[in-house]
N, CA, C and O of each residue as an XYZ file, in Angstrom:
312
protein
N     175.093    -50.099    233.842
C     174.908    -50.309    235.260
C     174.151    -51.608    235.547
O     174.399    -52.261    236.561
N     173.255    -51.972    234.681
C     172.453    -53.177    234.906
C     173.351    -54.402    235.020
O     173.111    -55.266    235.864
N     174.381    -54.490    234.183
C     175.296    -55.631    234.237
C     176.067    -55.640    235.551
O     176.323    -56.705    236.112
N     176.437    -54.471    236.041
C     177.192    -54.384    237.287
C     176.416    -55.012    238.440
O     177.004    -55.641    239.320
N     175.098    -54.841    238.435
C     174.281    -55.370    239.521
C     173.887    -56.826    239.313
O     173.781    -57.578    240.282
N     173.669    -57.236    238.067
C     173.154    -58.588    237.834
C     174.215    -59.583    237.384
O     174.108    -60.774    237.676
N     175.228    -59.114    236.683
C     176.263    -59.984    236.091
C     175.639    -61.019    235.162
O     176.182    -62.111    234.992
N     174.513    -60.685    234.568
C     173.773    -61.592    233.692
C     173.667    -60.961    232.305
O     172.822    -60.095    232.078
N     174.519    -61.390    231.382
C     174.585    -60.776    230.061
C     173.287    -60.946    229.271
O     172.899    -60.053    228.518
N     172.617    -62.087    229.440
C     171.364    -62.296    228.712
C     170.259    -61.381    229.241
O     169.432    -60.891    228.471
N     170.248    -61.155    230.533
C     169.284    -60.210    231.107
C     169.529    -58.814    230.550
O     168.586    -58.123    230.164
N     170.786    -58.399    230.508
C     171.131    -57.065    229.997
C     170.768    -56.950    228.523
O     170.267    -55.913    228.089
N     171.013    -57.999    227.751
C     170.657    -58.006    226.331
C     169.163    -57.761    226.155
O     168.752    -56.931    225.345
N     168.362    -58.485    226.915
C     166.913    -58.308    226.833
C     166.484    -56.955    227.388
O     165.597    -56.309    226.830
N     167.104    -56.523    228.481
C     166.780    -55.251    229.115
C     167.010    -54.084    228.149
O     166.217    -53.143    228.101
N     168.099    -54.155    227.386
C     168.431    -53.093    226.433
C     167.746    -53.271    225.082
O     167.761    -52.361    224.252
N     167.147    -54.435    224.859
C     166.440    -54.678    223.608
C     167.352    -54.966    222.429
O     166.985    -54.718    221.280
N     168.547    -55.493    222.710
C     169.488    -55.807    221.638
C     169.118    -57.116    220.951
O     168.653    -58.063    221.587
N     169.332    -57.148    219.647
C     169.136    -58.395    218.898
C     170.404    -59.237    218.908
O     170.348    -60.467    218.935
N     171.536    -58.566    218.885
C     172.832    -59.249    218.823
C     173.592    -59.074    220.131
O     173.615    -57.985    220.704
N     174.210    -60.148    220.595
C     174.978    -60.114    221.838
C     176.211    -59.219    221.698
O     176.706    -58.695    222.696
N     176.712    -59.039    220.472
C     177.884    -58.174    220.255
C     177.602    -56.747    220.705
O     178.481    -56.079    221.249
N     176.375    -56.277    220.478
C     176.018    -54.926    220.911
C     176.040    -54.828    222.434
O     176.478    -53.824    222.995
N     175.570    -55.867    223.086
C     175.545    -55.883    224.541
C     176.963    -55.917    225.101
O     177.228    -55.333    226.152
N     177.865    -56.588    224.417
C     179.248    -56.686    224.885
C     179.907    -55.316    225.020
O     180.782    -55.139    225.867
N     179.508    -54.353    224.208
C     180.048    -52.993    224.341
C     179.720    -52.428    225.718
O     180.562    -51.786    226.347
N     178.507    -52.667    226.182
C     178.107    -52.194    227.500
C     178.837    -52.945    228.604
O     179.175    -52.366    229.636
N     179.076    -54.217    228.391
C     179.794    -55.020    229.380
C     181.226    -54.502    229.514
O     181.739    -54.370    230.625
N     181.865    -54.210    228.387
C     183.228    -53.675    228.410
C     183.275    -52.326    229.109
O     184.207    -52.047    229.864
N     182.278    -51.492    228.862
C     182.204    -50.190    229.520
C     182.047    -50.366    231.027
O     182.719    -49.693    231.808
N     181.165    -51.266    231.431
C     180.958    -51.545    232.849
C     182.258    -51.993    233.503
O     182.615    -51.508    234.577
N     182.954    -52.898    232.872
C     184.209    -53.407    233.449
C     185.254    -52.306    233.558
O     186.013    -52.269    234.526
N     185.302    -51.411    232.581
C     186.251    -50.297    232.630
C     185.905    -49.332    233.767
O     186.791    -48.855    234.476
N     184.629    -49.054    233.929
C     184.198    -48.105    234.956
C     184.415    -48.627    236.367
O     184.752    -47.862    237.271
N     184.224    -49.921    236.557
C     184.242    -50.482    237.904
C     185.462    -51.351    238.206
O     185.478    -52.041    239.226
N     186.478    -51.337    237.354
C     187.607    -52.244    237.549
C     188.422    -51.940    238.799
O     189.046    -52.846    239.352
N     188.436    -50.701    239.257
C     189.240    -50.347    240.420
C     188.463    -50.401    241.731
O     189.014    -50.120    242.796
N     187.196    -50.759    241.653
C     186.388    -50.870    242.861
C     186.454    -52.294    243.399
O     186.616    -53.244    242.633
N     186.330    -52.440    244.711
C     186.299    -53.808    245.264
C     185.044    -54.538    244.789
O     184.033    -53.917    244.462
N     185.129    -55.840    244.757
C     183.967    -56.644    244.369
C     182.814    -56.395    245.325
O     183.009    -56.180    246.521
N     181.617    -56.429    244.774
C     180.438    -56.336    245.636
C     180.333    -57.624    246.432
O     180.439    -58.719    245.880
N     180.127    -57.486    247.716
C     179.964    -58.655    248.569
C     178.542    -58.700    249.088
O     178.011    -57.695    249.561
N     177.931    -59.866    248.998
C     176.549    -60.041    249.404
C     176.407    -61.234    250.323
O     177.198    -62.176    250.277
N     175.384    -61.178    251.159
C     174.907    -62.336    251.899
C     173.742    -62.871    251.075
O     172.844    -62.108    250.716
N     173.739    -64.148    250.773
C     172.701    -64.756    249.940
C     171.870    -65.717    250.793
O     172.405    -66.504    251.574
N     170.547    -65.632    250.623
C     169.632    -66.544    251.297
C     168.591    -67.032    250.300
O     168.307    -66.347    249.318
N     168.023    -68.202    250.539
C     167.002    -68.775    249.662
C     165.674    -68.854    250.404
O     165.623    -69.122    251.604
N     164.599    -68.612    249.652
C     163.254    -68.715    250.223
C     162.442    -69.711    249.400
O     162.337    -69.586    248.179
N     161.879    -70.689    250.074
C     161.056    -71.700    249.414
C     159.573    -71.361    249.513
O     158.769    -71.812    248.696
N     159.213    -70.557    250.527
C     157.806    -70.222    250.747
C     157.623    -68.707    250.808
O     158.592    -67.958    250.927
N     156.362    -68.265    250.726
C     156.065    -66.837    250.856
C     156.468    -66.323    252.231
O     156.982    -65.212    252.355
N     156.241    -67.112    253.244
C     156.578    -66.701    254.603
C     158.079    -66.447    254.752
O     158.487    -65.456    255.358
N     158.898    -67.346    254.196
C     160.344    -67.161    254.242
C     160.745    -65.906    253.473
O     161.619    -65.160    253.915
N     160.109    -65.669    252.320
C     160.419    -64.484    251.509
C     160.073    -63.206    252.258
O     160.830    -62.236    252.220
N     158.933    -63.203    252.937
C     158.527    -62.024    253.713
C     159.535    -61.741    254.823
O     159.933    -60.594    255.025
N     159.945    -62.786    255.541
C     160.915    -62.610    256.623
C     162.235    -62.039    256.108
O     162.827    -61.163    256.739
N     162.690    -62.534    254.968
C     163.936    -62.014    254.397
C     163.771    -60.559    253.978
O     164.664    -59.741    254.198
N     162.634    -60.239    253.379
C     162.377    -58.858    252.985
C     162.332    -57.917    254.175
O     162.784    -56.776    254.080
N     161.800    -58.376    255.280
C     161.699    -57.551    256.483
C     163.050    -57.207    257.086
O     163.170    -56.210    257.797
N     164.064    -58.012    256.815
C     165.394    -57.733    257.371
C     166.357    -57.182    256.312
O     167.574    -57.197    256.494
N     165.792    -56.698    255.213
C     166.611    -55.971    254.251
C     167.128    -56.739    253.055
O     167.904    -56.196    252.269
N     166.722    -57.986    252.894
C     167.141    -58.741    251.719
C     166.272    -58.348    250.529
O     165.092    -58.033    250.685
N     166.866    -58.371    249.343
C     166.110    -58.083    248.118
C     166.166    -59.289    247.195
O     167.211    -59.929    247.074
N     165.053    -59.605    246.543
C     165.057    -60.738    245.609
C     165.869    -60.387    244.374
O     165.845    -59.243    243.920
N     166.598    -61.374    243.818
C     167.352    -61.068    242.613
C     167.311    -62.155    241.551
O     167.603    -61.862    240.391
N     166.966    -63.390    241.880
C     166.894    -64.426    240.850
C     166.092    -65.615    241.382
O     166.055    -65.875    242.584
N     165.457    -66.324    240.460
C     164.782    -67.576    240.799
C     165.538    -68.695    240.094
O     165.747    -68.654    238.882
N     165.943    -69.691    240.871
C     166.666    -70.837    240.313
C     165.988    -72.102    240.794
O     165.808    -72.307    241.994
N     165.611    -72.954    239.842
C     164.989    -74.239    240.155
C     163.802    -74.069    241.104
O     163.598    -74.877    242.010
N     163.026    -73.011    240.885
C     161.840    -72.769    241.688
C     162.096    -72.162    243.049
O     161.165    -72.029    243.843
N     163.329    -71.790    243.342
C     163.682    -71.197    244.619
C     164.068    -69.748    244.396
O     164.918    -69.456    243.555
N     163.450    -68.829    245.141
C     163.783    -67.404    245.050
C     165.014    -67.124    245.895
O     165.048    -67.441    247.084
N     166.027    -66.527    245.272
C     167.237    -66.143    246.005
C     167.165    -64.666    246.338
O     166.715    -63.848    245.535
N     167.616    -64.343    247.536
C     167.637    -62.967    248.040
C     169.064    -62.601    248.369
O     169.882    -63.466    248.682
N     169.366    -61.308    248.298
C     170.706    -60.852    248.659
C     170.636    -59.566    249.458
O     169.675    -58.802    249.373
N     171.691    -59.351    250.240
C     171.845    -58.127    251.010
C     173.332    -57.821    251.049
O     174.152    -58.713    251.266
N     173.674    -56.570    250.841
C     175.092    -56.197    250.894
C     175.647    -56.429    252.294
O     174.969    -56.216    253.300
N     176.909    -56.875    252.326
C     177.582    -57.090    253.628
C     177.885    -55.767    254.260
O     178.446    -55.720    255.355
């Protein structure tokens, strides 16, 4: 399930504590089999550069999901 939400294989590898990526790939294949007939998850994405912006996004239902180049990205399902 973690891969379904993050789509980040390295995160899942670390989350599961795997040493080899091949072990993680089994979970990725299972995820793809389980969710192949479902529509893609659609999100609205916003970026926050400051704490104030992050608070405002959180107040309207956005959740943080990744930091890229020092910018926190938030998402909310459509």
